[in-house]
C-alpha positions in Angstrom: 86.1 106.6 99.4 89.0 106.5 102.5 91.5 105.0 98.8 90.3 108.2 97.1 91.4 110.5 99.5 94.6 109.1 100.1 94.9 109.1 96.7 93.7 112.6 96.6 96.5 113.3 99.3 99.2 111.9 98.1 98.4 114.1 94.1 98.7 116.9 96.6 102.1 115.7 97.7 104.1 115.5 94.1 101.9 118.5 92.5 101.7 121.0 95.7 105.5 122.0 96.1 105.9 122.5 92.1 103.5 125.1 92.1 105.6 127.5 94.5 108.0 127.7 91.7 107.6 127.8 88.2 110.4 128.9 85.3 109.9 131.4 83.1 110.4 128.5 80.4 107.1 127.3 81.5 105.5 130.8 79.8 106.5 129.1 76.4 106.0 125.8 76.8 103.3 123.5 75.3 101.7 122.7 79.2 99.9 124.7 81.2 102.5 126.1 83.7 101.6 124.0 86.6 101.6 120.7 84.4 105.3 122.4 83.0 106.8 123.4 86.9 106.0 119.6 87.8 107.8 118.1 84.3 110.8 120.4 85.1 111.0 119.0 88.6 111.4 115.9 86.9 107.6 114.3 86.7 107.2 112.5 83.4 103.1 113.1 81.6 102.2 110.3 80.3 99.0 111.1 78.5 96.2 112.9 78.8 92.5 112.8 78.1 89.1 114.4 77.7 87.4 115.4 81.5 84.0 115.8 82.6 82.8 119.7 82.2 85.6 120.0 79.5 88.6 119.5 82.1 91.1 117.9 80.9 93.0 114.8 82.4 96.6 114.4 82.7 98.5 110.9 84.1 101.6 112.2 85.6 104.0 109.8 87.1 106.7 109.9 89.3 109.4 107.5 91.0 107.0 104.4 89.5 103.6 106.2 90.6 101.0 107.4 88.9 98.3 110.2 89.4 96.0 112.2 87.9 95.3 115.7 87.9 93.2 117.6 85.9 93.4 121.4 84.3 90.5 124.0 83.4 89.6 125.0 79.9 91.3 128.1 80.4 94.6 126.3 81.4 94.9 128.6 84.8 94.0 126.5 87.5 95.2 123.4 88.2 93.2 120.7 90.0 94.3 117.8 92.3 91.6 115.5 93.9 88.6 114.0 93.4 86.3 114.7 91.0 82.7 113.9 92.2 79.4 114.4 89.7 75.8 114.9 90.1 75.4 111.6 91.1 77.9 111.2 93.8 80.3 109.1 91.7 83.8 109.7 92.0 85.3 110.3 88.4 88.5 110.1 89.3 88.3 106.9 90.4 86.8 105.6 87.4 89.6 107.6 85.1 92.4 106.4 87.2 90.8 102.4 86.5 90.3 103.7 82.5 93.9 106.0 82.2 96.4 104.8 84.5 98.7 101.9 83.0 99.0 98.6 84.8 101.5 97.0 85.8 103.0 93.9 84.0 102.7 92.0 87.0 104.1 89.0 85.5 107.4 90.7 84.9 107.7 92.2 88.0 107.2 88.7 89.7 110.3 87.4 87.7 112.0 90.6 89.0 110.8 89.6 92.4 112.4 86.2 92.4 115.4 87.0 91.6 115.3 90.1 94.4 117.8 89.5 97.4 115.4 87.9 99.9 115.3 85.2 103.3 114.2 82.2 102.6 111.3 80.4 104.9 109.5 77.3 105.3 109.5 74.5 103.5 112.9 74.1 101.6 112.6 71.7 99.0 109.0 70.8 97.1 106.9 73.9 98.9 103.1 73.2 98.2 103.0 77.0 98.0 105.5 80.2 98.0 104.7 83.4 99.7 106.4 86.6 98.9 106.6 89.7 101.5 108.2 92.5 101.7 109.2 93.6 105.5 111.3 96.5 107.1 112.8 95.1 110.5 111.1 98.0 112.5 107.4 97.1 110.9 105.1 95.5 113.8 102.8 94.4 111.6 105.6 92.2 109.5 106.0 90.5 112.8 102.4 89.8 113.1 102.8 88.5 109.9 105.6 86.3 110.4 103.9 85.2 113.5 100.5 84.3 111.6 102.2 83.0 108.8 104.4 79.9 110.6 101.8 77.2 111.3 101.4 77.4 107.5 105.5 77.1 107.0 104.7 74.3 108.6 102.6 72.7 106.5 104.6 73.1 103.0 104.6 76.9 102.6 107.5 78.6 101.9 107.8 82.0 102.0 110.4 84.8 100.3 111.0 87.6 103.1 111.7 90.3 100.9 113.4 93.1 102.9 113.2 97.2 102.4 114.6 99.7 104.7 111.5 102.4 104.7 110.2 103.3 108.2 113.2 105.1 109.5 116.8 105.8 109.8 117.6 102.7 112.0 116.0 100.5 109.7 118.6 100.1 106.9 121.4 99.1 109.2 119.0 96.3 111.0 118.3 95.1 107.9 121.9 95.2 106.9 123.1 93.2 109.4 120.0 90.5 108.8 121.5 90.5 105.0 125.2 89.9 105.9 124.5 87.5 108.1 126.4 84.1 107.3 123.0 82.5 107.7 120.9 85.1 106.6 117.4 82.9 107.8 119.1 82.5 111.3 119.7 86.1 111.4 115.8 86.9 110.6 114.6 84.2 112.8 116.4 85.5 115.9 115.1 89.2 115.3 112.0 87.5 115.0 111.5 85.3 118.0 113.3 88.0 120.3 111.1 90.8 119.3 113.9 92.7 118.3 111.6 95.4 116.3 112.5 97.7 119.0 116.0 97.2 119.6 118.5 100.1 119.0 120.3 99.4 115.4 123.5 97.5 115.5 127.1 99.0 115.1 129.1 98.5 112.0 126.3 98.4 109.8 125.2 101.3 107.1 125.6 102.0 104.3 128.5 103.0 104.0 130.0 99.9 105.7 128.1 97.9 102.7 127.1 100.2 100.3 126.4 96.7 97.9 123.9 95.7 100.1 122.3 99.0 100.7 121.3 99.5 97.0 119.9 95.7 97.0 117.7 96.8 100.5 116.5 100.5 97.6 116.2 98.4 94.6 113.9 96.4 97.0 112.0 99.3 98.0 111.8 100.6 94.0 110.0 97.1 93.0 107.8 97.5 95.8 106.5 100.9 94.6 106.9 99.0 91.3 103.7 96.2 92.8 102.2 99.6 94.4 102.3 98.4 97.6 102.3 101.6 100.2 103.3 100.1 102.9 105.0 97.2 104.5 104.4 94.3 104.8 103.4 94.1 101.2 102.1 90.3 100.3 102.8 89.0 96.7 101.4 85.5 95.8 99.7 83.6 93.0 96.5 82.7 93.2 95.2 79.4 92.3 93.7 80.8 89.0 97.3 81.7 88.2 96.4 85.8 88.8 99.6 87.5 90.2 98.2 89.0 93.3 99.9 92.1 95.8 98.4 93.8 99.1 99.7 95.9 102.0 98.8 95.1 105.3 98.6 92.2 107.4 95.5 90.1 106.3 93.0 88.8 108.4 93.6 85.4 109.8 90.6 84.1 108.1 92.3 85.6 104.8 95.2 83.9 104.4 94.0 80.0 103.9 92.8 81.8 100.2 96.9 84.0 100.4 98.8 81.1 100.4 96.4 78.0 98.9 96.8 75.8 102.1 94.4 74.7 104.7 93.3 77.1 107.7 95.7 76.6 110.6 94.5 77.1 114.1 96.8 80.1 116.2 94.9 81.2 119.6 97.9 83.5 120.3 96.6 86.1 122.0 98.6 89.1 120.3 96.9 87.6 116.4 93.6 88.2 118.7 92.6 91.4 116.9 93.4 90.1 113.4 90.6 87.4 113.7 
């Protein structure tokens, strides 16, 4: 249910501001006025479908994110939230599973492999490859790095894919790493020194390194396409070949299944809360 409430909040953030200013063209449009206002602001209507209680469901898309809203039969009222039926079933979740397009993760993985990244771990013939979106200001990315070090020693290769989404200092910190002559060394120095809370380095802004800044923004867009809502974002191919993606630091007990390697003991007290 918590995930459903988060979905509802995101729907409200997308739609609610658009209700404040509805253009005159809405009056003559084929869409209800609220939907037309969203379209005029850049939201795309992907499809419509009949929903419970004679409502109309709308699949909307904005910047790679899909969401559901509903309109009443008279087209005068828009509902952005969870529809719960008389048996306490969350119909919004069911409609999302049925009508929201699924990402082509095979194509996204190819794009991810080509994305600017830092390679750490097994350099040749890795036993397993993991892809991790990280932000230099993300403490849980740091915990993930700590938890994966033992697996790197037994054959794991990690592609650390930088993004800058957690504040104004994320961009210069990420640029400094990606602009380094040895990106892996710069990345490891940050992690080993606990550099998460340090000030952003001077001379590494989007204005001085526009191509790197563009690459970081592209990485963030790719993270969105995978449906990853925050860092760390972890992508991998499981033993059956299925491509999976999760947001957040996994529990230590879940890591062997993710990386496809035997469990590695880790007694670091900093990771106690993830056991």
